N, C-alpha and C positions, 0 to 999 in steps of 0.2 A: 415555793420561794426560790428564786434563782440565786445560786451561789456565785458570788462575785470573785473575779480574779483581782488580786491586789499587787501592784508593782510600785515599789517605793520610788519617789522622784529621782533619787540619786543612783538608781540601778541603770545599767546599760544593757538593753536588749537589742541585739542587732537585727536588722531586717532579714526575714526568712526564718527566724527562730519560731518554734511552735510552743505556745504556752497553754496548758490545759485549764479547764474550768476549775475555779476554786483555788488555783495556785497562789502562793504568797511569796513574792520576791522581795527580800529585805534590802536594807541599805547597802550600797556600794557593791552589789553583785554585778557580774559581767557574764552574759549569756551570748554565746556565739551564734552565727547565722545558721549553722547546721545542726543546732541542738534541738531536742524535743523534751520538754518538761511536762510530765503527765499531770492528770487531774489531782488536785489537792496536795501537790508537792509543796513543801515549804523550804525555801532557802533562807536561813535565818539572817544572814548578812555576810558580806565580804566573801562570797562564794564565787569561784570561777568555773564556768562550764564551757569547755572548749571542744572544738572538733565535732564530729558526728556522734554526739553522746545522747543517749536516751535515758531518762530517769523515770522509773515506773511510778504509778499512782500511789499517793500516800506516803512517799518517802520524805524524810526530814533530814536536811543537810545543815551542819553547823559551820560557824565561821572559819575562814582560812583554808577551807577544803578546795582542792583543785581536781576536777573531774574531766577526763578526756584530753589531757596533755599528750603530746607526741611520745611514742615509746622511747625508752632509754635503750636503744638498740641501733648500732651503727649500720646494720643492714637495711634499715628502713630508709626508703628514698623519697618519702613525702607523699605517697599515694593515699587515697581516701580509705581510711580504716575506721572501725567503730568501737564504741564502748556502750554496752547495754546493761543497765542496772534494773533489777526487778522491782516489784511493788513492795511497799511497806517496809522499806529498809530504814535503819537509823545510822547516819553517817556523821560521826562526831568531829571535833575540831582537828583541822590540819591533816585530814586523810587525803591520800593521793591514789587515784585509779587511772591507769594509762590506756590509751588506744592500742589496738593490735598493730602488728607490723605488716607491710605490704608484700613481704616475701614468705609469710606464714599464714596462719588461719585468718588473719586480718580482723579479728574481733576479740575483745575482752568481754567476758560475760559474767555477770553477778546475779545470783538467784534471788527469789523473794525472801522477805523477812530477815535479811541479814542485819547484824549488829556490829558495826565497825567502830572501835573506840579510837581515841585520839592518836594521831601520827601513824596509824596503820597504813599499809601500802599494798596495792594489788598491781603486779607487773603485767606487762603487755602479753596478749594472747592467752591469758589464763582463763580458766573456767572455774567458777566458784558456785557450788550448789546452794540450795535453799537452806534457810535457818542456820547460816554460818555465824560464828562469833569470833571476831578478831580482837583480842585484848590490846591494850595500849602498846604501840610500837611493833606489833606483829607485822612481819614483812614477807611478801610473796614474790619470788622471782618470776621471770617470764616463762610462759608455756606450762605453767603448773595446772594440775587438775585436782580440785578439792571437792569432795563429795558432800552429800547432805548432812546436816546436823553436826558439822565438825566444829570443834573448839580449838583455837590456836592461842596459846598463852602469851602474855606480854613479853616484849623484847625477844621473841623467837623469830627465826628466819628459816624459810623453806627455799631450798635451792631450786634453780630453774629446772624445768622438765620433771619435777617430782610429782607423784600422785599421792593423794591422801584419801583413804576409803571412807565410806559413810560412817558416821557416829564415832569417829576417832577423836581422841583427846590428846592434843599436843601441849605438853607442859611449857611453862614460861622459861625464859632465858636458855633456850635450847636451839640446836642447829640440826636441820633435817636435810641430809644429803641423799637419802634413798626413799623409796616408796614406803608408806605406812599403811598397813592392812586395815580393812574395816574393823570397827569395834575396839581397836587397840588403844592402850595408853603408851605414849612414848615420851622420853625425857633424856636430856643430856647433850653434851657436845663431844663427839657426834652422837646423835640420839640413838637409844636402844629401846626396844619394847619392854614394858614393865607389866605385862599382863593385859587383861581385857578391861574395857570401860564398863564395869558392872553397873555403876550408878546410871550411866547414860542408857544402857540397855533397859534397865528397869523403867526409867523415865519414858522410854520409847514404847513401853508396853510389851516388851519381849517376854514370853512366858518363862517361868522358872525352869521348866523342863528343857526348853530350847537353850537357855543359858548354860545349863549343865552339859548339854551336847556340844555347845560351842567351846566350852573349856576343854573338853576331851579332844575336840578337833584341833584346837590350838596346841595342846601338848603333843599331839601326834605330828602335826606339821613341823614343829620345831624340836623334835626329838633329836638330840645331838649324836645318837648312835648311828644315824643314817643321813644321807644327803637330803636336802630339802626336796629335790626332785622325786626321790623315792618316797619320802613322807607324804608328799602331795598325792601321789598315786594311791597310797594306802588310805589316806583320808577321803579321797574321792570315792573309793569303794565302800568305806564304812559309813560315811556321813552323807550319802547322796540324798537322803530324805530330809536333810536339814537345810532350809533355805539360807539361814545365816552362815552356816559352815560353807556351803557352796559359794556364797558371795565372796568369802575370803579366798577360797581355792581359785575361783574364776579371776579374782583380782590379781593373784600371784602369777597365774599362767597366761594372762592376756597380753603381756608384753614380751614374752619369750624368756629364755634362760639367761640372757646376757644382762638383763636389767637388774639393778641392785634393789633388794627389798630389805628394809631395816629389820635386823634380827633381835631376838631377846638378849638381855644382858646376861653374859656368861656367869654362872654361879651365883646370880643375884635372885633374891626372892621377888616374886611378882607383887606389885602394889595392890592388886585386887584380892590378895589372899585374905585380907581382913574383911572384905565385903562379901559376907556369906550370901550366896544366891539361893 
């Protein structure tokens, strides 16, 4: 049986737009001429798809969402840039995702299986990995890099150019002005690390032995008796056999010494202390 594409009579689909098989375009949607809507995508209604935006197969978009609007960047001169959204994402009410800028990487990229709650925002030229969750009002500045399996809590903001490593948990009502290492929990204004995301590690199938190694590596890297640079070298020697520990080390060292990485809260207990691994 052929799956039919369904476009509501009140929707506006400009000439040149590509609409996939089985797509459902609800009432009062507007799809621009340069847009690509994948197979089995559903735009519930009142959705605006602008610019060179590609929406991956199976994604569902709820009302008042705007995808592919021009970047909020005064350096952008109007050149053709893109927004690419992966497959099987859920994009709830009033979400905004912007195109890249023509003086930067020129593309905003969102991975598969993302879950973006109402009023969340992804700024220009950002990269968001797969299985991301943005709670209500979570905001991403331009040029950010968000790893896989990252959770960003409601009403939290990530400053432009900040990186967040895989499996990190960013708590709600927080401000992130520096990089957050993989597997970490971070919270506060300005945010500090509160230990490791033990629950997330367990859900990802990381073995108990690896979690214990990761805790030891975390404590070594952030030992206050030495500089982070010294600690990283020690951790690199001691935990070279641990893929998870090396992911943190590589994350810290990949941008050089001058880039700010969010540190642990001084004198505070790690929130993962009660999560016995």
